[in-house]
C-alpha angles and dihedrals in degrees: 000000000000116000101197096186092051093046093050093046092049093049091048094048123088091233098102131064111217122242131189130203096025139052095240137356106207094190094057094027088232124153136197116224092264090055090051090051090050094049090049089054095046095253116148119239094193123062125175090353093304134101108254119238120261092243092058094049091045089052090051088052094043090237090129090061101041112093128206122218119267090244092055091045092052092046090062096044109274105136105186127074097237117120115272122209124228087238091061094046093050092050089051093048094045102038107025104029093032093220113181118244094256090056090049090049090054089051094048091048087064099043108032114091116250117254119256 
């Protein structure tokens, strides 16, 4: 389950070193924004001694099922009208656009559903 408050707090803290191109780098202890979200929600990044793949962790968070609006998708460079998952958008923001965690937190604050 997504804990929006915990995710935003974790991304805005200085606790995590940012990583690009991979979910988690255990040697440098660096995380992508999806890994930070997972850690904030108590989701393990390591399974059977190996770093889990981004798709598995995104599925645990539900990021692979959440869709962003077409306007938001277009604003960050998606040109077609097909639905875009939050997982895809976060990978683009973190890895391609190199947004800092606090910028990603501001974005997630707008698009993540509020907790009930």
